[in-house]
C-alpha positions in Angstrom: -34.6 -4.9 57.5 -32.7 -8.3 57.0 -33.3 -10.3 53.9 -32.8 -14.0 53.2 -31.3 -15.5 50.0 -32.6 -19.0 49.2 -31.1 -21.1 46.3 -33.8 -23.2 44.6 -31.6 -24.9 42.0 -31.9 -25.2 38.2 -35.2 -27.1 37.9 -37.9 -24.5 37.2 -40.8 -26.8 38.4 -39.0 -27.5 41.7 -38.1 -23.8 42.0 -41.7 -22.8 41.7 -42.8 -25.6 44.1 -40.3 -24.4 46.7 -41.4 -20.8 46.1 -45.0 -21.8 46.7 -44.2 -23.8 49.8 -42.3 -20.8 51.3 -45.3 -18.6 50.5 -47.7 -21.0 52.2 -45.4 -21.8 55.3 -45.8 -20.1 58.6 -43.3 -17.3 58.4 -44.0 -15.7 61.8 -40.4 -16.6 62.8 -39.0 -15.2 59.6 -36.7 -18.2 59.2 -36.2 -20.3 56.1 -34.5 -23.7 55.7 -31.2 -23.4 53.8 -31.3 -19.6 53.6 -28.5 -17.2 54.2 -29.7 -14.1 56.1 -27.9 -10.7 55.6 -28.2 -7.3 57.1 -25.5 -5.4 55.3 -25.4 -2.6 52.7 -24.0 -4.8 49.9 -24.1 -8.5 49.2 -22.5 -10.1 46.1 -23.9 -13.3 44.6 -22.0 -15.3 42.1 -19.7 -18.3 41.4 -16.5 -16.8 42.6 -14.8 -17.6 45.9 -15.0 -14.0 47.1 -18.8 -13.8 46.8 -21.0 -13.6 49.8 -23.4 -16.1 48.3 -21.6 -18.8 46.2 -23.5 -20.6 43.5 -21.3 -23.4 42.0 -22.9 -23.5 38.5 -21.0 -22.4 35.4 -24.0 -20.6 34.0 -23.6 -18.2 36.9 -20.9 -15.6 36.4 -18.1 -15.0 38.9 -19.8 -11.8 40.1 -23.4 -12.2 38.8 -25.5 -9.8 40.8 -25.3 -7.6 43.8 -27.9 -6.6 46.4 -27.5 -3.0 47.5 -29.1 -0.8 50.1 -30.7 2.4 48.7 -32.2 4.4 51.6 -34.8 2.3 53.3 -35.1 -0.2 50.4 -32.9 -2.7 48.6 -32.2 -3.0 44.9 -30.8 -5.9 42.8 -28.1 -5.0 40.1 -26.9 -7.3 37.4 -23.1 -7.0 37.3 -22.8 -7.6 33.6 -23.3 -11.3 33.8 -22.8 -13.6 30.8 -26.3 -15.2 30.9 -28.2 -12.4 32.5 -30.6 -12.1 35.3 -34.3 -12.6 34.8 -37.4 -11.6 36.7 -40.8 -12.9 35.6 -39.2 -14.0 32.4 -37.8 -10.5 31.6 -34.1 -9.9 31.4 -32.8 -7.1 33.7 -30.6 -4.6 31.9 -27.0 -4.7 33.3 -26.1 -2.0 35.9 -29.8 -0.9 36.2 -31.1 -1.2 39.7 -34.3 -3.3 40.2 -36.2 -2.4 43.3 -37.0 -5.4 45.5 -40.4 -6.2 47.0 -40.9 -8.4 50.1 -40.5 -11.6 48.1 -38.9 -11.9 44.7 -38.0 -14.8 42.5 -35.0 -14.4 40.1 -33.2 -16.6 37.6 -29.4 -16.2 37.4 -28.3 -18.1 34.3 -29.9 -21.5 34.9 -30.2 -21.2 38.7 -33.3 -19.9 40.5 -33.0 -17.9 43.7 -35.4 -16.2 46.0 -34.9 -13.0 48.0 -37.2 -12.6 51.0 -37.5 -9.8 53.5 -37.3 -11.4 56.9 -37.1 -10.7 60.7 -34.6 -13.5 61.3 -31.2 -12.8 62.8 -28.3 -12.5 60.3 -26.4 -15.7 59.6 -23.3 -16.1 61.7 -20.0 -16.7 59.8 -21.9 -16.2 56.6 -18.9 -16.7 54.3 -18.2 -20.1 55.9 -21.8 -21.1 55.7 -21.9 -20.0 52.1 -18.9 -22.2 51.3 -20.5 -25.2 53.1 -23.7 -24.6 51.1 -21.8 -24.5 47.8 -20.0 -27.8 48.7 -23.3 -29.4 49.6 -24.7 -28.4 46.2 -21.7 -29.9 44.5 -22.0 -33.1 46.6 -25.6 -33.4 45.6 -24.9 -33.0 41.9 -22.0 -35.5 42.1 -24.3 -38.0 43.9 -26.9 -37.7 41.2 -24.3 -38.4 38.6 -23.3 -41.6 40.5 -20.1 -40.2 42.0 -19.1 -39.9 45.7 -17.8 -36.5 46.5 -17.3 -37.0 50.2 -13.9 -36.7 51.9 -12.0 -40.0 51.7 -9.5 -41.0 54.4 -6.7 -43.3 53.2 -4.1 -45.2 55.2 -0.9 -44.9 53.2 1.5 -46.5 55.6 1.3 -48.9 58.5 -0.3 -52.2 59.3 -3.6 -51.1 57.8 -2.1 -49.6 54.6 -4.7 -49.5 51.8 -7.7 -49.2 54.1 -10.0 -46.2 53.4 -13.1 -44.6 55.0 -15.5 -41.9 53.6 -16.2 -39.1 56.0 -19.8 -37.8 56.4 -19.3 -35.2 59.2 -17.3 -36.5 62.2 -15.5 -39.7 63.0 -13.1 -41.1 65.6 -10.1 -43.2 64.6 -8.8 -45.8 67.1 -8.4 -49.5 68.1 -11.6 -49.7 70.0 -14.7 -51.3 68.6 -16.4 -48.1 69.5 -14.3 -46.1 67.0 -15.7 -45.2 63.6 -12.5 -46.1 61.7 -10.9 -49.1 63.5 -7.2 -49.6 62.9 -5.1 -52.6 64.1 -1.9 -50.5 64.6 -0.9 -51.5 68.2 0.7 -48.0 68.7 -2.7 -46.3 68.3 -4.9 -45.6 71.3 -8.4 -47.0 71.7 -9.8 -43.5 70.8 -6.9 -41.8 69.3 -8.1 -38.8 67.2 -11.3 -37.1 66.1 -11.8 -35.7 62.5 -14.5 -33.3 61.4 -15.5 -31.9 58.0 -15.1 -28.1 58.1 -15.7 -26.4 54.8 -13.3 -27.6 52.1 -10.8 -28.9 54.8 -10.9 -31.2 57.7 -10.4 -30.4 61.4 -8.4 -32.9 63.5 -8.2 -33.1 67.3 -6.1 -35.5 69.4 -8.2 -37.3 72.1 -5.4 -37.7 74.6 -3.6 -40.5 72.8 -0.5 -42.1 74.4 1.8 -41.9 71.2 0.5 -38.6 70.0 -0.8 -37.3 66.7 1.4 -35.4 64.2 0.4 -33.3 61.2 3.4 -33.0 58.8 5.6 -33.9 61.8 4.0 -31.1 63.9 2.6 -32.5 67.2 -1.1 -31.8 67.8 -2.8 -30.9 71.1 -6.4 -31.3 72.2 -7.3 -28.2 70.3 -8.8 -28.4 66.8 -6.3 -28.0 64.0 -7.1 -27.6 60.3 -6.0 -30.5 58.1 -5.6 -29.4 54.5 -5.4 -31.6 51.4 -1.9 -32.8 50.8 -0.8 -32.9 54.5 0.0 -36.2 56.2 -1.5 -37.2 59.5 0.6 -39.7 61.6 -0.9 -41.9 64.3 1.5 -44.4 65.8 3.1 -46.2 62.8 0.2 -45.3 60.5 0.3 -42.4 58.0 -3.0 -41.1 56.6 -4.0 -38.7 53.8 -7.3 -37.6 52.4 -9.0 -36.5 49.2 -12.1 -34.4 48.9 -13.7 -34.7 45.4 -16.4 -32.2 46.0 -14.0 -29.5 47.2 -11.8 -30.1 44.1 -14.8 -29.9 41.9 -15.9 -26.6 43.6 -12.4 -25.1 43.0 -12.5 -26.2 39.4 -15.9 -24.6 38.8 -14.8 -21.3 40.5 -11.9 -21.0 38.1 -13.7 -22.1 35.0 -15.0 -19.6 32.4 -18.7 -18.9 32.2 -20.8 -21.4 30.3 -22.8 -19.5 27.7 -26.4 -20.9 27.5 -28.5 -21.0 24.4 -31.4 -18.7 24.2 -33.8 -21.6 24.3 -32.3 -22.7 27.7 -33.0 -19.2 29.1 -36.5 -18.7 27.7 -38.7 -19.6 30.7 -41.4 -17.4 32.0 -42.9 -17.8 35.4 -46.6 -18.7 34.7 -48.9 -15.9 35.8 -51.5 -16.8 38.4 -54.9 -16.7 36.6 -57.4 -14.2 37.8 -60.2 -15.8 39.7 -63.5 -15.9 37.7 -66.7 -15.0 39.4 -69.0 -18.0 39.6 -72.2 -17.9 37.6 -74.9 -17.4 40.3 -77.7 -19.2 38.4 -78.7 -20.7 35.1 -80.5 -17.4 34.2 -77.2 -15.5 34.6 -75.4 -18.1 32.5 -77.9 -17.8 29.8 -77.8 -14.0 29.8 -73.9 -14.1 29.8 -74.0 -16.1 26.5 -76.1 -13.4 24.8 -73.8 -10.5 24.1 -75.5 -7.1 23.6 -79.0 -8.5 23.6 -81.4 -8.1 26.5 -83.9 -10.9 26.7 -86.9 -10.6 28.9 -86.3 -12.2 32.2 -89.7 -14.0 32.5 -89.2 -16.4 29.5 -85.7 -17.3 30.7 -87.0 -18.2 34.1 -89.9 -20.2 32.5 -87.4 -22.1 30.4 -85.8 -23.7 33.5 -88.8 -24.0 35.8 -89.9 -27.4 34.4 -93.5 -28.2 35.4 -94.3 -25.0 37.4 -97.3 -23.1 35.7 -98.3 -19.5 36.2 -102.0 -18.3 36.2 -101.6 -17.2 32.6 -100.5 -20.7 31.7 -103.7 -22.1 33.2 -105.9 -19.6 31.4 -104.4 -20.3 28.0 -104.7 -24.1 28.6 -108.4 -23.8 29.5 -109.2 -21.6 26.5 -107.5 -24.1 24.2 -109.5 -27.0 25.8 -112.8 -25.0 25.3 -112.0 -24.4 21.6 -111.1 -28.1 21.1 -114.4 -29.2 22.8 -116.6 -26.9 20.6 -114.8 -28.2 17.5 -115.5 -31.8 18.5 -119.2 -31.0 19.1 -119.6 -29.3 15.8 -117.9 -32.2 14.1 -120.5 -34.7 15.6 -123.5 -32.5 14.5 -122.2 -32.6 10.9 -122.0 -36.4 11.0 -125.7 -36.7 11.8 
């Protein structure tokens, strides 16, 4: 049975919120946004480049945990991580398999992940998707810190030297007003070249330009070619390069040593769902619940909350009291005479 790995981030409240939203969602399709779906006997989760699921946070070890098939079920094994793996607030012993249920929430260092049994098809090119996901996480963190981690195209030589353009996903460079990055170089075609973000690199494709496109003096065709950081792209008289801060930050994090967290940063227990309490059916039951070990007759308890409703016994007692009072009054008047 395939399973999905969902990364919830480091905020415990948001992680639990996402966990609850997944539990409440219609899961008939078995698909989850942002999940990587696997159907293989072993999956490694960690910060290292060689992991199947890459989590770019220094509290996560290079190889933090592994998912392994054991017969018809799957188990999770901590690979001797620095900050440990926790389930429901309890630390899993290293190298000791933890059997997985249909839906499990774990904390790897400071990062929350969820492992869910699913019927969805396994993710295609899962290693590439995992790298893209890791870059997206780094981009988000850099953005929250006020930094722009997107790829940045820079014109180093030519009439437009000094111009730059951040790249979201795909853009076209050319002289036309319809181009995304417009250059005044007369040797450039109206739609000269198309550039797309692909993992930690860019992909470039010549769009049938008249003067051609060259990558480090190698002519390009209409096929996609990987453009790596440090290589020069030549269009007409213009020479371009690019930087990719998020990719650089990801490589730095993958090479960095583990960040040891303090015990107080790791001490977080998933709040248990309180058991539903049976409602008190009536005021009588509430009164009886307050008296522990003492059985009070039911009739006085009912009378206490019946307000002005009288029984036959109540009327008899009232009439007898009225008769006694009347006889007493008559006797008092006789004495006064």
